[in-house]
N, C-alpha and C positions, 0 to 999 in steps of 0.2 A: 519499212510499214508499221504505223501505230493504229491502234483499235481506238475507237471512243463510244462511249455508252450513253453519256448525259448529254442535254442541251450546253451546259458548260464546256464539255471537254469537246463538244462539235464545234462551238464557236473558237475554242482555242486552236483548235485542228485548222480552220477557217484563217484565223489569224496567222497561222505559222505558214500556211499555203501563199497567203497575201504578200507576207513580209519576205518570202523568196521569189515574187513574180515580178519581172523585170519589163514584160512587152504587152502582154494580151493575158486577160481574166477572163475566163466564160462560167457563166453560173446558169445552171437550169434546175428548177424546183417546183414545187406547187405555187409555192409564194415565198415571201423574205420574211416569214415570221419567225423561224427558228434562228436567224442569223443575227437578230438584233443589229440591222446593218446601220443604223443611226447611232450605235454607240461612238461616243466622241472619239477615242483612238482608231475605232474602224474607219471612221469618217476620214480621219488625218491620213490613215493609209491610202484609202482611195483616191484623196485628193493629190497625195503626193504621186500618184501613178499618173493621173489625170495632167498634172503640171509638167511632168518630166518630158513631155513630147516625142518626138521621134517617132510618130506613128503608132502610139502605143493606143490600146483600145481595151473598154471594159463593156462585156455586152452580158445582159440579165436577160433570160429567157424563162418566162413565168405561165404555168397553165392559167393563173388568176391574177390578173393586173388590177381588179376592182379597188384593192385598199392601198395601193402604193401610194397614191398622191395624197391620201387624207393621213396614213399611218406612218409614213417616212418622209418628214420635211427637209431632214438635212441632206438626204438622198436626191430629193427633187431640187433642191439648190444646186448640187452637184450637175445635175442634168441641165438646169440653166445656164449655169457656167461654163461646162464642158460638153456641151451636146455634140460636138464633133469627135469626142473620145468615149463618152459614156452614153450607151442605147439600153433601153427596157423595150422589149418586145412582149407579145403575147403569143404562145405557142398556138399553132392552128388548131382549134377545136374539133375539126372534120378529120384531122390525120392522125395516126395512130402514134401515142406518145409514150416512151418508155416508164414503167414503174419507179425506176430509179433515179434519183436526184444526184447530181454530180457537179464539181467545180473543178475546172481547168485552169492551172497557171503556167503561163507559156506552153511549151511543148513537152514538159516531164511532169509537172505536179497535177496529183489527180487527189480528190477528196470526193470519196463514194459512200453513198448510202443505198443500199439494194432496195429499199422501199421509199418512196416520198412520205410514206405515213407514219415512219419511224423515225428516231433519231439515230442509233446507233450505226457505226459503219467504219471505215477504213482510211487513212489518209497514206499517200505513196508519195513522198517529196521527189523520189527519182523513178517514177513509173511511164517511162516513155512509151513502152509498147501500149499499155492500157490507155495512153493518153492519145495517141494516134486514133485509135477506134473512136473513143469517146468523142474526139475533135470532128471525125467526119461525120459522126451521128448528130452532133449539135449543128454544125454548118448545115445539113440537110434541113433540120427543123427551124434554124434561123431563116434560111432563104423562104420558106413557106409561110415562116409568121406573118399573119395579116395585119395585125395594130401594133402600133408604139405607143408609149406612154409619151405626153406632150408636157412640157415644161410650163406652157401658159394656158391659161383658161380664158375660152373666147365667151362672152355673152353680147346677145343682141338686144 
């Protein structure tokens, strides 16, 4: 287990978890602002996971999706290119949502912030027990999520 206190340490912890993820990445957070998800090396790691094939999945579940298309153009390009692998949904606003934010890498990696409003938290690269419970929680929220981010803009 390792602790992080600053936004930079949080992003480093995310990068470490992403580097050790081979099949499935799940993110639950308010939005993606703390992750700087469009940072070029981070995008390359996400793209590598997308192109690896073999049933890999990236699922991003956010409380607020309103800024994704405008603030994350590289992420939106990945959604356009790999919509069968990468999906972004908005958490059901009418359902209870946890205060914590978390990232799950495969079935063992856990990046956890006890409160979405703060940066500090922990990284467990081998936290299988915690990962099982958080995966169950994520799956329930994912199934109830009503909206997803589209990679295309339709106009009439």
